[in-house]
C-alpha positions in Angstrom: -20.0 -9.4 41.8 -22.5 -11.5 40.7 -25.6 -10.3 38.5 -27.8 -10.9 41.5 -25.7 -8.6 43.9 -25.4 -6.0 41.4 -29.3 -6.0 41.0 -29.7 -5.8 44.8 -27.3 -2.6 44.9 -29.2 -1.0 41.9 -32.5 -1.6 43.8 -31.1 -0.4 47.1 -30.1 2.9 45.3 -33.1 3.7 43.2 -35.7 2.3 45.8 -34.3 4.4 48.8 -34.5 7.8 47.1 -34.8 10.2 50.2 -36.7 12.7 47.9 -39.1 10.6 46.5 -42.9 9.9 48.1 -43.7 6.5 48.6 -45.4 4.6 45.6 -48.6 2.7 46.5 -46.5 -0.5 46.3 -44.0 1.1 48.8 -46.2 2.4 51.4 -46.3 0.8 54.9 -48.7 2.1 57.6 -46.6 3.3 60.3 -49.4 4.9 62.6 -48.9 2.2 65.4 -45.3 3.4 65.9 -46.1 7.0 65.4 -48.7 7.4 68.2 -51.7 5.3 66.8 -53.5 8.2 65.2 -54.4 7.7 61.4 -54.2 10.9 59.5 -55.9 9.2 56.4 -58.9 8.0 58.4 -59.4 11.3 60.2 -59.5 13.2 56.9 -61.8 11.0 55.1 -64.1 10.6 58.0 -64.3 14.6 58.2 -65.3 14.6 54.5 -67.7 11.8 55.1 -69.5 13.8 57.9 -69.4 17.1 56.6 -72.9 18.2 55.4 -71.9 21.7 54.4 -69.1 24.1 54.0 -65.5 23.1 53.3 -63.2 20.8 55.1 -60.0 22.4 55.7 -57.2 20.3 57.2 -53.6 21.2 58.5 -51.0 18.7 58.4 -47.5 18.8 59.9 -44.4 17.1 61.1 -40.5 17.2 60.6 -39.4 18.0 57.2 -38.6 14.6 55.7 -40.6 12.6 58.2 -43.0 11.2 55.5 -45.6 13.6 54.9 -45.7 13.8 51.4 -45.8 10.0 51.4 -48.8 10.0 53.6 -50.6 12.6 51.3 -50.0 10.8 48.1 -51.3 7.6 49.8 -54.4 9.5 51.0 -54.8 10.7 47.4 -54.5 7.1 46.1 -56.9 5.6 48.7 -59.7 8.5 47.8 -59.5 7.8 44.3 -59.0 4.2 44.0 -60.0 2.5 47.2 -62.7 4.6 48.8 -64.7 1.6 50.0 -62.1 0.9 52.8 -62.4 4.6 54.1 -65.7 6.5 53.4 -69.0 6.1 51.7 -68.2 8.9 49.6 -65.7 9.2 46.9 -63.4 12.2 46.1 -61.2 13.2 43.3 -57.8 14.4 44.9 -55.4 16.7 43.2 -51.9 16.9 44.8 -50.1 20.4 44.2 -46.6 20.7 44.8 -46.2 24.2 45.4 -42.4 24.0 45.1 -43.0 23.2 41.6 -44.5 26.8 41.2 -42.9 29.3 43.7 -39.6 30.3 45.0 -39.6 29.4 48.6 -37.5 32.4 49.4 -39.6 35.0 47.8 -43.2 34.1 47.6 -46.7 35.7 47.9 -50.1 34.4 49.1 -51.8 35.3 45.6 -49.1 33.3 43.9 -49.9 30.3 45.7 -53.4 30.6 44.9 -53.0 31.1 41.1 -50.4 28.3 41.2 -52.9 26.0 42.9 -55.3 26.6 40.1 -53.0 26.2 37.4 -52.0 22.7 38.7 -55.7 21.7 39.1 -56.5 22.7 35.6 -53.2 21.1 34.1 -54.1 17.6 35.9 -57.7 17.5 35.2 -57.0 18.2 31.3 -54.1 15.7 31.2 -55.6 13.0 33.3 -59.4 13.3 32.5 -59.7 15.4 29.3 -61.5 18.0 31.4 -60.9 21.5 29.9 -61.0 24.9 31.7 -62.4 27.4 29.3 -62.6 30.5 31.1 -62.2 33.5 28.8 -62.1 36.4 31.2 -59.4 34.7 33.4 -57.4 33.9 30.5 -57.7 37.5 29.3 -56.4 38.6 32.5 -53.4 36.2 32.7 -52.5 37.0 29.0 -52.5 40.6 29.8 -50.4 40.0 33.0 -47.8 38.1 31.0 -47.8 41.0 28.4 -47.2 43.5 31.1 -44.3 41.4 32.9 -42.6 41.0 29.4 -39.8 38.7 28.8 -41.9 35.5 28.0 -41.9 34.4 24.6 -45.7 33.5 24.4 -46.9 36.6 26.4 -50.5 37.5 25.3 -50.6 34.7 22.7 -51.7 31.8 24.9 -55.1 30.5 23.6 -57.0 27.2 24.3 -57.5 26.2 27.8 -56.3 27.2 31.3 -54.3 24.0 31.7 -52.1 25.2 29.0 -50.9 28.1 31.4 -49.0 25.9 33.7 -45.7 26.2 31.7 -46.0 29.9 31.3 -45.9 30.9 34.8 -42.3 30.0 35.7 -42.5 32.2 38.9 -39.8 29.9 40.5 -37.4 30.7 37.8 -37.9 34.4 37.6 -35.0 36.8 38.6 -36.2 38.8 41.6 -37.0 42.0 39.7 -39.4 40.0 37.4 -40.9 38.3 40.2 -41.4 41.2 42.3 -43.0 43.0 39.4 -45.3 39.7 39.0 -46.2 39.9 42.5 -47.2 43.5 42.5 -49.4 43.0 39.4 -51.1 39.9 41.1 -51.5 41.7 44.3 -53.1 44.6 42.6 -56.0 42.2 41.3 -56.4 39.9 44.1 -60.0 40.0 44.7 -60.9 39.9 41.1 -58.4 36.8 40.6 -59.9 35.1 43.6 -63.5 35.5 42.1 -62.4 34.1 39.1 -60.5 31.2 40.5 -63.4 30.0 42.4 -65.6 30.5 39.5 -63.4 28.0 37.7 -63.2 25.6 40.6 -67.0 25.6 40.9 -67.2 24.7 37.3 -64.5 22.0 37.5 -66.2 20.4 40.5 -69.3 20.0 38.5 -67.4 18.2 35.7 -65.5 16.1 38.2 -68.9 14.9 39.6 -69.9 14.1 35.9 -66.9 11.9 35.2 -68.0 8.3 33.7 -66.9 5.7 36.0 -66.7 2.0 35.7 -69.7 0.1 36.5 -70.1 -0.7 40.1 -67.7 2.2 41.1 -69.2 5.2 43.1 -69.2 8.6 41.2 -66.8 11.5 42.5 -68.6 13.8 45.1 -66.3 16.5 44.8 -62.6 17.7 44.3 -60.0 17.7 47.2 -57.1 19.9 47.0 -53.9 18.7 48.9 -51.4 21.6 48.9 -47.9 19.9 49.7 -44.7 21.4 50.7 -46.5 24.7 51.8 -44.6 24.5 55.0 -41.2 24.9 53.2 -41.9 28.7 52.1 -39.6 30.4 54.4 -40.1 33.9 53.0 -43.3 35.9 52.0 -43.3 39.2 50.2 -43.0 42.2 52.6 -41.8 39.9 55.6 -38.6 40.3 57.3 -37.9 36.6 58.2 -39.0 33.0 58.4 -40.9 33.4 61.5 -43.0 36.5 60.5 -43.2 35.0 56.9 -44.8 31.9 58.1 -47.3 33.8 60.4 -48.2 35.8 57.6 -49.0 33.0 55.3 -50.8 30.6 57.6 -52.4 32.9 60.2 -52.7 36.7 59.3 -53.0 35.4 55.5 -55.5 32.6 56.6 -58.5 34.5 55.1 -56.9 34.5 51.7 -55.8 30.8 52.1 -59.2 29.6 53.1 -60.8 31.6 50.4 -60.4 28.9 48.0 -63.8 27.2 47.4 -62.7 23.6 47.8 -61.9 20.9 50.4 -58.2 21.7 51.1 -55.4 20.0 52.9 -52.3 22.3 53.8 -49.0 21.3 55.0 -47.6 23.7 57.6 -44.4 24.1 59.5 -44.1 22.0 62.7 -42.5 24.9 64.5 -45.3 27.2 63.9 -47.9 24.6 65.1 -45.9 23.9 68.4 -45.5 27.9 68.9 -49.0 28.9 67.8 -51.0 25.8 67.9 -54.0 27.3 69.6 -54.2 30.2 67.4 -54.0 28.0 64.3 -56.9 25.8 65.6 -59.0 28.9 66.3 -58.3 30.3 62.8 -59.1 27.1 60.7 -61.5 25.4 63.1 -59.5 22.3 63.4 -56.2 21.4 65.1 -53.4 20.3 63.1 -52.5 16.7 62.7 -48.9 16.1 63.6 -47.2 13.3 61.9 -44.3 12.4 64.5 -41.1 10.4 63.9 -41.2 6.6 64.3 -40.3 5.9 67.9 -37.2 3.7 67.8 -36.0 4.3 71.6 -37.8 4.7 74.8 -38.2 8.1 76.3 -35.2 9.5 78.4 -33.4 6.2 78.7 -32.8 5.9 75.0 -33.4 2.0 75.4 -34.2 0.4 72.0 -37.9 0.3 71.3 -38.1 -2.8 69.2 -41.8 -2.3 67.6 -40.6 0.9 66.0 -37.3 -0.7 64.4 -39.4 -3.8 63.2 -41.7 -1.7 61.3 -38.8 0.3 59.7 -37.4 -3.2 58.9 -40.7 -3.8 57.2 -40.4 -0.5 55.3 -36.9 -1.7 54.2 -38.3 -5.1 53.0 -41.4 -3.5 51.1 -38.7 -1.7 49.0 -36.4 -4.5 48.6 -39.0 -6.4 46.9 -38.2 -10.3 46.4 -34.8 -10.2 47.7 -34.1 -11.3 51.2 -32.8 -8.7 53.9 -29.7 -10.9 54.5 -28.8 -10.5 50.9 -29.2 -6.7 50.9 -27.5 -5.6 54.4 -25.8 -7.3 57.2 -28.1 -7.4 60.4 -25.5 -5.3 62.4 -25.4 -2.6 59.6 -29.2 -2.4 59.5 -29.6 -2.3 63.3 -27.0 0.6 63.4 -28.7 2.6 60.7 -32.0 1.9 62.7 -30.5 3.5 65.7 -28.9 6.6 64.4 -31.7 7.7 62.1 -33.8 8.4 65.2 -36.9 7.0 63.2 -36.6 10.0 60.8 -37.8 8.5 57.5 -35.8 10.6 55.0 -32.7 10.2 57.0 -33.3 6.5 57.0 -33.5 6.4 53.2 -30.6 8.7 53.0 -28.3 6.3 55.2 -29.3 3.1 53.2 -28.8 4.8 50.0 -25.5 6.3 51.0 -24.4 2.9 52.4 -25.2 1.3 48.9 -22.8 3.7 47.4 -19.9 2.6 49.6 -20.3 -1.1 48.3 -18.9 -2.9 45.1 -20.9 -5.9 46.1 -23.9 -6.7 48.3 -24.9 -7.2 51.3 -24.2 -3.8 52.9 -21.5 -4.1 55.6 -21.3 -2.6 59.1 -18.2 -0.4 57.9 -20.3 0.8 55.0 -23.1 1.8 57.5 -20.7 3.6 59.5 -19.4 5.6 56.6 -23.1 6.4 55.6 -23.9 7.8 59.1 -20.7 9.5 59.4 -21.5 11.7 56.2 -24.3 13.3 58.3 -22.0 14.5 61.1 -20.7 17.7 59.4 -24.3 18.9 58.9 -24.8 18.6 62.9 -21.3 20.0 63.8 -21.5 23.0 61.5 -25.4 23.7 61.8 -25.6 23.8 65.7 -24.7 27.2 67.0 -22.3 27.7 70.0 -25.1 28.6 72.4 -27.4 25.7 71.6 -25.4 23.0 72.8 -26.3 23.9 76.2 -29.9 23.9 75.4 -29.6 20.4 73.8 -27.9 19.1 76.8 -30.7 20.8 79.1 -33.1 18.8 77.0 -31.0 15.5 77.4 -31.0 15.9 81.2 -34.8 16.3 81.3 -37.6 13.8 80.8 -38.1 15.3 77.3 -41.5 16.5 77.9 -41.3 20.2 77.1 -39.6 22.0 74.1 -40.8 25.5 73.7 -40.9 26.1 69.9 -41.9 29.7 70.4 -38.3 30.3 71.8 -36.5 31.2 68.5 -33.5 29.1 69.2 -35.7 26.0 70.3 -37.9 26.4 67.2 -34.9 26.3 64.9 -33.4 23.3 66.6 -36.9 21.6 66.1 -37.0 22.6 62.5 -33.6 21.5 61.6 -34.2 18.1 63.2 -31.4 18.4 65.9 -34.3 17.8 68.1 -36.7 15.1 67.1 -40.5 14.8 68.3 -42.2 11.7 69.1 -45.7 10.8 70.5 -45.7 7.2 71.7 -45.1 7.3 75.5 -44.3 4.9 78.1 -46.3 1.6 78.4 -47.7 2.9 82.1 -48.7 6.4 80.5 -52.6 7.1 80.7 -54.7 7.4 77.6 -54.1 11.3 77.9 -50.3 11.2 78.5 -49.7 8.8 75.6 -51.0 11.6 73.2 -48.7 14.2 74.5 -45.6 14.9 72.5 -42.1 14.4 73.7 -38.6 15.2 72.4 -35.1 13.9 72.2 -31.9 15.1 71.1 -31.0 13.5 67.6 -29.0 10.2 68.3 -26.0 11.5 66.2 -25.8 14.8 68.3 -25.6 12.7 71.4 -22.3 11.2 70.2 -20.7 14.5 69.2 -17.9 15.8 71.5 -19.3 19.4 72.1 -22.6 18.0 73.2 -21.0 15.6 75.6 -19.0 18.6 76.9 -22.2 20.6 77.2 -23.9 17.9 79.1 -21.0 17.6 81.5 -21.4 21.3 82.3 -25.2 21.1 82.8 -24.9 18.1 85.0 -22.2 19.9 87.1 -24.4 22.9 87.3 -27.3 20.7 88.4 -25.2 19.0 91.1 -24.2 22.6 92.6 -27.9 23.5 92.8 -29.0 20.6 94.5 
């Protein structure tokens, strides 16, 4: 292996991390092949036009479709390139909720407290803004003392920013976590008032940040709550469905009680099942980030604009190396076909293929092995009765997929069914915005799916 080829493999492995959000240098605008809507523009325009109250935006899409990358790019644009988007400049803070709470055992009040702790930590670390709020610090110290088991309980002094490391809710055992939740719930109204007082104070301090000559000062804080949609169990709820309703719908008043412009990530399944209720609750419809369209609706004919855009993503991460140095054309085309336009799966396949190689470029055989590694997740994850549902979708025009149906909602959530927006070229402007659904390309090649499709086709012929 040459030194250059080794460098290519190293770059492929590290630049195609499926769990990392795109850095500013890696970002590619995919809106044209996702339906044309631009989330970043809409959010900034809402902030720009807002003359009172708080902007509250809901953001959704398949897990792994690129939501975090869009949110981090939004934050970058707000903070560093505001002239391209808005006449106002905002100070964004991305809060990764998964850093704080256990997704399988969480509570609304934990989310509120976690948000504040991350805001105070980032402002202190990045801007030297310290949040000194004696009454809230006293409350938190008392809480730590009552919970027990934490070495510095009752002894933390200084600023709220220092509390981040002392509330490890995610790592507590179930007994300690339940005790903490009970204590927090008993003080929810008092805690909420204290949180909003701190946010008001921090907002004033953000507006006073000294900026470089010629730059606009910050107008306000914007909180971006990422990975909120990954919470599957809320305290007191029996399952994922009831937990998500409790968090985003019945618990909306508490979520909306944060006195700051806020963006929330919500589950795609919830949006498709209760979209109108969410819109009425938050005053805005959720922005859905669909997958990149890589094939035509129903016919599955390759759609080159989408594939070309993903090639641009590939090249952006490859840097100064040429595509042909890194991967054979047939290998890249195969990955583009079987990822279904799902960004994380695209990244996973490229990275997995790089592991199959001792030398660049990635070969067709390596790409086949990488794609094959995903097959067990599909064959074991799809329940017996669900193959017929998938076959039914395949034999339809893909226009309907009722996520209110528990089984169909699960298939959508697990990405066995993928959502797209770009319609056919002859669609009207209204039809072009309507979502459509397709069985994942890998699933379509599995024996159980082909058998189910054959059965459904036979039934349809008899009924004709």
